C-alpha positions, 0 to 999 in steps of 0.5 A: 476373374482369373484364378492366379495360379492357373495363369502359370505356364506362359512363355517370355516371363522375364522377372520371375522369382528365383527358386533355390534347390534347398526349398524344393522337395522332389519325387518321382512317381508313376504317371497316369493317363493314356499310354498303357504299359509305357506309362504304368511301369516307369517312374518318370512323372516328377512331383515338385513341392515348394516347401515355403509356399506349399505349392505342388507341381506334377509334370508328366509331359514327356517320357524323359525324367530330365525333361520333366524335371526341367518343365516342372521347375519352370512351371513351379517358378511361375506359380511361386512368382504368381503366389508371391507377387499376385497381380504384379507378376509378369506371368499374370500381366502376360495372361491378361494381355493374351486374354484381351487380344483374344477378346478383341479378335472375337469382337472383330470376327463378330463385327465382320460377320454382321457386315457380311450379313448386311451385305447379303441382305443388301444384295437380296434387296437389289435383286428384287 
């Protein structure tokens, strides 16, 4: 099945647990990955740790420290919500709903492909 903490980072989740700044430990470190000097010389990667649960989030999506701080807090809030609520979390339910929609879309595409094959076969038989 789906690992709970990987379901985080989905939008429109309304009922999330609130985080207090006292529970967070924040660090700014050098990012990694592509980007060369722009990445290697600046400490704009944010590492947030939620002390009670021990969940750690590392965010280096933009060059801006402030944006990374905001994004890291959003991700951490969703992961903490998943950690405490489990399958009752809105994040988890949303992820399941999206997964179900994808499966349904895939099933319909497969059915359409089968119909097209049958149609082509019928056309071939009619020509003969």
